[in-house]
N, C-alpha and C positions, 0 to 999 in steps of 0.2 A: 597413570590413573587407571584403576580397575575396580570392578565390583563383582561380587558373587551374584548368581541369579536370585538368591533369596533377598539380597540387599536391593537389587534392581526392582524386584517385584514389590517390595514394601514401598519404594519411593514412587513408583508409577501406578500403583494400584492394580497389579496383575496377580495371577495365580500361577505358581510354578508347576510345570509338568516335566519331570525328569530330575536331574541332579541339582539340588539347591546350592551345593557348594561349588558348582562349576564357575570358573572365573572368566569374565568378559573384559577385554581391553579396549575395544573400539567398535564402531558401527560400519556396516557395509551393505551392499545390495544382495539380494538372494543369489544372483548369478555369480558374484565375485567374492563373497565372504569366505574367510577361512575359519578354522576351528577355534580361533581366539576372538572371533567377532560375533556380533549379534545383528541379525537382519530383521526385516518386518514384511508383512503382507497386508496391504490395505486396499489393493486394487485387484479385482478378480482377473484382470488381464494377465497378471503374472502368476496365477495359481499353478500353472504347469511347472514352474521353477521350484516350487516348495519341496517336492519329493526328492529333487536332485541336489538341493543346496548343500554346501560344505560348511555352512555356518555352525558355530557352536551352539547357538540358540536362535529362535525366531519369535518375534512378537506377532501373535495371530489372534483371530477370533475363534471361539469354541467350535464354530462350524467347519473350520479348516484343520482341526486337530488330528483327525483320522489320516490325513494325507501327509502329516509331518513326521519325518524320520529322525528328528533330533530333539534336543531340549526345547521347551516352549514356555513363553510367558503369555498366558491367555487373558484377554480382556475384551470388553465390548467394542472399544474404539482403538484398534491397533495403530492408527495414524497418530492419535494423541500419545500413545505409548512411545512411538518413535520420536515425537517431538520432545517429550520429557526425558527420554534416554539421551537424545542428542545434547540437551542442556547439561546433563550430568557428565557426559564424555567430551564436552566442548574443549578443543585445544586452541581456540583463537587467542592470540596474544592481546595484551592491553595496548591501547593507542599510545600510552605514555607511562613512565615510571618516575615517581618523584617530580621535582621541578627542575627542568633542564637549565643550565647556566645561561643559555642564549635566549631564554624566554624574556620578553619585555613586559614587565608588569608595572603599570603606572601607580603613582602614589594615591592612596585613598581606596584602592581596590580591597575588598573584604574577601579573604580566603578562609574557607572552613578547614576542618581537620582532614588529613589524609587526601589532600588534593594533589593530582598529578598533572603536570603541564609539559608538553613536548617541546622540542627544539624550535626556536624561531617563532613561537606563538606570541601574539600581541594581545594584551588585555588593557583596555582603556580605563580612564579614571571613573570612579563611581560604580564599577561593575561589582556584582556580588556573586561569588562562586561558593556554593554550599559544600557540605561535607561529602567526601568520597567522589567528587566529580573528577572525570578524566578528560583532558583536553589534548588532542593530538597535535602533532607537529604542524607548524605553519598556519594555525587557526588565528582568526581575528575575532575578538569579542569587544563590541563597541561600548561606548559610554553608557553607564547606568543599566546595562543588560543584567539580567538575573538568571542564573542557572541553578536549578534545583538539585538536591542531593542525589547521588548515585547515577547521575546522567553521564553518558559516555559519548564523546564527540570525536570522530575520526579526523584524519589529516585534512588541512586546507579548507575547513568549513569557515564561512563568514557569517557572523551573527551581528547584525547592526545594532545601533543605539536603542536603548529602552525595550528591547525584545525581552520577553519573559518565557522561560522554559521550565516546565515542571520537573517533578522527581522521576527518577528511573526511566529516563528517555534515552533513546539511541539515535544518533544522527550520523549518517554515513558520509564518506569523503566528498568534498567539493560542493556540498549543499550550501545554498545562500538563503538566509532567513532575515527578512526585514528590509530587503531592497525596495526601491521606490515602486509603487504601483504605476500603471500606465495611465497617467492623468494629464491631459492637455486640453487647452481651450483654443479654438481657431479664431484668429484675428485677421480677417480678410486674406486668408490663404497662408498665414504664418502661424505655426504652432507655438503656443505659450505654455510653458511648463507650469503645472500646479504642484506646489510642494505637498508631499505626502506626510501629514502631521499625525497620523495614527501610529499604531505599532502592530506587533504580532504577539499574541498570547497563546502559548502551547501548554496543554494540560499535562497530566501525569501519564506515565506508561505509553508514551507516543513513540513510534518508530518512523524515521524518515530516511528514505533511500538516497543513494548517491546522486549528485548533480540535480537535485530537486530544488526548485525555487519557490519561496513563499513570500509574496509581496506584503509590505506594510499597508495599513489602511490609509485612506485619504484623510478622513477626519476621525472616524471610529476605528476600532482595531479589527484586524484579521484574526480569527479565533479557530484554533484546532483543539477540539475537546479531548477528554481522557480516552485512552485506549485506541486512538486512531492509528492505522498503519498505512504509510504511503510508500510506494515503490520508487524505483529510480526514474529520473528525468520527467518529473511531474511539474506542472506549472499551476500554482494557486494564486489567483489575482487578488487585488486589494479588496478588503472588506468581506471576503468570503468567510462563511461559518460552516465548519464541518462537525457534525454531531458525534457523540460517543460511539466508539467501536466500529466506525465506518472504515472500510478497506478500499484502497484505490491502487490499481495496477499501473504499470509503466506507461509513460508517454501520454497519459490522459491530462486534460486541461479543464480548469474551471475559470470562467470569466468573472469579472468583478461583481460584487454585491449579491452573489448567489448563496443560498443556504441549503445544505444537505442535512437530512435527518440522521437519527441514530441507526446503527446496524445496517447501513447500506453497503452494497458491493458494486464498485465501478471497475469494470474490466479494462483491458488495455486499449489505448487509442480512442477513448471516449472524449467527446467534446461537449461541455455544458455551457450554454450561453449565459450572458450576464443577466442579473436580476431575476433569476429562476429560483423557485422554492420547490424542494423535493422532500416528501414526507419520509417517515421512518420505514425501514425494511424494504427498500427498493433495490433491485438489481438491474444494472445496465450491462448488456452483453457487449462484446468487443466492437469498436468502431461505431457505437451508437452516437447520434447527434441529438442533443436535448435542446429544444428550442422553446418549450413552454413548461409551465408548472406541472409537476407530477403530484396529484392529490390522493392517489390510492397506491398502497403497497402492492408489489408484484414485480414481474420480470418484464423488461422493456428492451426492444431491439430495433435497430434500423440499418446497421452495416450490411452491405451487399456481399454475399459469399463469393469467393474467387471462382472464376470459370475460365474456359479457354478464350483466347482473344477472338476467335471466330464467333463463339456464342455471344460474347460481349458486344461485338460490332452488330450482330444481327438484332439483339435485344435493344441496343441503343437506337438503331434505325426505327424499330417499332415504337419506341418511346417518343421519338420525334413526330410520329404520325398520330399520337393520341388525341391531339386537339381536333384534327380533321375527322377522326373516327367519332369523337364525341358529337361534333356538329351533325354528322350523318345519322347518328343514333337519335338525336333530338328531332331531326327532320322526319325520320321513319316513325317515331312515336307520334308526332303530330299527324302524319298521314293516316296511321292506324286509328287514332282517335277520331279523325274526320270520317273514316270509313264506317267505324262503329256507330256513329251518329246517323249516317245514312241508312244503315241496316235497321236500326231501331225505329226509324220513321216508316220504313217499308213494312 
């Protein structure tokens, strides 16, 4: 797979500076690229590498052009150019080709055209698999599940009964969608399981990372709307709703019945409590703990930055003294107020 710079520029919306006929075969970093590869500069931290790169071409902004000693594709957003170029030069294999003889497909399953199903995959009765869906080896698709067209599912994914997945989705390996939500009633110290009777509805163009779990709803559905991107090892509890184009990084969790708005960004290791409502365009930085509704767009933080153990022990000791310090402050305020009254009388 290869492209001339002219072809790449047309596809990513860039302007060629240099040899339009120059042929590019793959992508690389500025520091490691060779003359058959294209690199990019989107972070000023790496600007010093631009003049020394051996890349055949570089995707850059116009402000970096004077420092570039090779062919260039110039555009306002070089990182977007990198993403588009990576899509064009992607060499990732498909999870499956054709329908493997060992795949177990129950009677009554509806298969669209050009469906591929990997070895030892199991598809239960009543499932609907639309056109151009690819299902990797060892996957389980439950009864009456629906998979939209052009969706790609990697190996060992489990999709439970009645789960619905939209078109053009990508689901990475070992993810579980539609498992039981954490619902129990306590009967005098004994936990009684509550059957989870809802499902999971996933919109179009959703990407879900490896080993992520999305629980089905207790009565109503868990809903992941169009354009959402979820990283690896995320937990989405029952009845959660995530709005369009929200992004969530690895190891973050959302407890049951919480609703996130559109275009939110949840960094890694964020914990969102249950029954929380978050408006559109909210950013939670890493390790934030969300315990109440967020009613205004903006950036929110609560995670403690790392520090030396000595500093942590010292600060922790001070935190334990806050209550006594507060009492002393209140006592001092009372004494000052009393003195002010005496002075006023005199």
